[in-house]
Structures are given as C-alpha cells and as structure tokens.
C-alpha positions, 0 to 999 in steps of 0.5 A: 152226499158228504156235504149234506151229512156235514151240514146236518152234523153242523146243524145238530152241533149248533142246536146242541150248543144253543140248547146248552146255552139256553140251559146255562142262561136259564139256570144261572143264579144271576139275573140276566137280560139281553137288550138292544140299543133302544133298551128293548128286551131281547131275552131274559133268564128265569132268575131275572123275572123271578127277581122282578116278581113276574110269573110269565116271560110274556109279561116282559115282552118289549119292555124297556128297563126303566119300566121295572124301575121307579120313575126317579132314581136315587140321584134324582135322574129320570129313570128313562133318561138315565137308562138310555145314558147307561146303555149309550155308554156301554155300547161306546165303551164295551162295558159299564157298571153302575147302581140302579134302583129297580121296582118289583111287581109288588111295588117294592124298590130294591137297589142293584148293581148292573153290569152292561157288556156289549155282545153280538146276539142273533146277528145284531149288536146288543148288551148283556145286563147282569143284575145283582140285588145289593140291598142286603149288601148295603144293609150290611155295609151300613151296619158295619159302618155303624158298628165301626163308628160305635167301636171308635166312640167306645175306644175314644171313651176308653182312651179318655178314661185311661188318661182322665181322673174319674173324680175331677175330670182332669188329666191323671198322673199317667197323662201328666207324665206324657204332657211333661215329656212332650212339653219338655221336648218341644220347649227344648227345640223352641228354646222357650221357658216352661213353668210347673206349679204344684198345688196342695190343699191346706190341712186337707186330712183334717177336712176329711177327718171332720167333714167326711170323705164325701165332702172332701171329694166335693171339695176336690171337684170344685177346686178342679173346676175352678183351677181349670177355669183360671188356666185359660191358655190352650197351651197350658195343662191342669192335672190331678197329681194324686190325693189333694195335689194338683199340677199346672204346666205352663208353656211357654212362660216366664217367671212373671206369668207363673207368679201371676197365675199362682196368685190368680189360682190362690184367689180363685180358691179363696173366692169359693169360700168353702168352710174349713174350721180345722185349717191352720191357714184360714177359716175356709179351704185354701191351697199352697203352691210351689212353682219352678221355671226352667229352660229345657234347652240348657243341657244341664237341666232335666225334667226331674230337677224341674219337678223336684224344684216345684215340690221343694217350693211347695214345701217352702210355701207350706212352711211359711204359713200356707195359702201362698206360693213360692217360686224358683227360677232354674237359670 
C-alpha cells in the first residue's frame, strides 16, 4: 500500500514538473523548438509560431526547419542542405550557433541567430533550438557602422582643416612647425642635409592696395598651385607661412638641388605673367627666395639657426633687386 502511495505521489510530482515545464516553455519570450535528428519538429512554444506568423500549432506538424526558410540562404547554400549540416554538427558537438534566414507566413524574410543544443526529449536524442530575430540588431549595427564611418570622415576633415591653409589649400604654419621638427629629427638620424626656402611675393602690399584684396587672394591661390606643381618630390613640403610668404622644405637635398629648385620656382611664377604695374621688380608678379642648407647631424646646428638663415637670405634677395634667390650653406 505504501509503495502504491509513493508511486502515485511520484506520478503527481512528475505531472507537476511537466506542467511547470510546459508553462515555462510556452511563456518564454525566446522562440524555441525541439527537433529530432531528421530535423522534424517535436515541439515548439508559443513564441516560435508567433514569430513565424502561424496561428495554430497544427500548422507546423512534421515540419522541417527549411520549410520556414527561403529556398537559398544568404551564403548561397540550399536551405535544406544547410539545415541538415547544422543539425549534424550540433548532434556531434553538443551545441552549435549560426545565423539563419527565416521566412514568415507572409513571405517576409528575417535574419535570426539560432543556437542548437543537444538534449534528451521523451527518451530520445533531440536538439533544442533557441531562435532570436536579429534583424533590428543588424540594422543597428549597420547604422552604428555608417555613423562611425561618417564620424571618422568628419574627424579626418577637421584634422585636415587644422593643418591646412583655407585660402590656398597648402599646409599652414602650425603644420609647418611639425614638418620642420620631424624632418630635422629624421635627417639627424640619417645624416642627410636639408634645405629651407622662404618665398615672398615682391611688392605685394602695393598689389593689394591697387588691385584690391580679392585680386590679391587670387594671386596667392595661383602661386600656391604653381609652387606645389613645381615641387614634385614626395619627401618635400610646401606651406603658406603667412601673408604673402610661402615655405618649401627639401629633404634630403644639397646646395645644387636647392639652387635648381629656387630657379624653377622663380621661373614658374614669372610664367604666370600676372600683371603688376606697381612692382619695383617687373611688370608682373614675382617672388624673392631665401634659401638655407644645413646638416642637422652636426651638434652645433639648430632648427632656429636654419630658419633664421633662410630669412636672412630672403632679405638679401630683396635688397639685391627682388625676383631672385640667395642661398647660405651652414657647414
């Protein structure tokens, strides 16, 4: 009698456990299905058939997962073939997660994350599949990616604006300071000579006073473009120093190349033939150039001395009649 009572009690306990399981299974927010080794549905909860757009569980009886999917998955695989592959992997490894394109009853496709876990179900080996619609997640990821790229582009543009002269598009004074520092350090390590050219438009104040500042800005833009076109090496730099002054940094170089570059720039500016009736040098716009060549590897040399020497040579070129260059070698 006691054994019978114990058996009845155990049966009631198991029924309660089953009822609790069914309640949790059916009220779980995650879509869950149980399938056998052939992929046939053994069980599924309310969240699953609601997710798929079905109104009755009977509509899913003896279904294979591929039947609620488009014929072909995004990777080009046949849905039936891929489903069977995923099932086989899960049975072998115990658990397997992957992305899967499902299709609702209204024909709408949606991307999901499926996690298959090997379990025992009603005395047989089966798989529990937890399915999560990740359509919105992917949309958010794409949006985040787009916004990240957009932000990166804006930051790049801001950075570019921070070291670019807005009128000419050349490097500005701030960037030039950084260039000189880097070129000096690199040339000190490589034991190479470097050149600095200071360019100043001759009688530019008279040009602005008589032709107007708008015309003066156009002159600055034209000269900036022509100078940049003349300085062709990737290791050389052109910057606007301020006002009507430009700077060229040549690295590595020697006196002969500096003189050649100075003469080429002078001629390039002359060739523009921009009228300047108020210049003391010519009837067109010209520049004067001060050049300094130094060897940063020598301990007695400094960037300040190099810059000052180029500025002194610019003054000398101006004093000697403009539209010319002067050079100093700091040995």
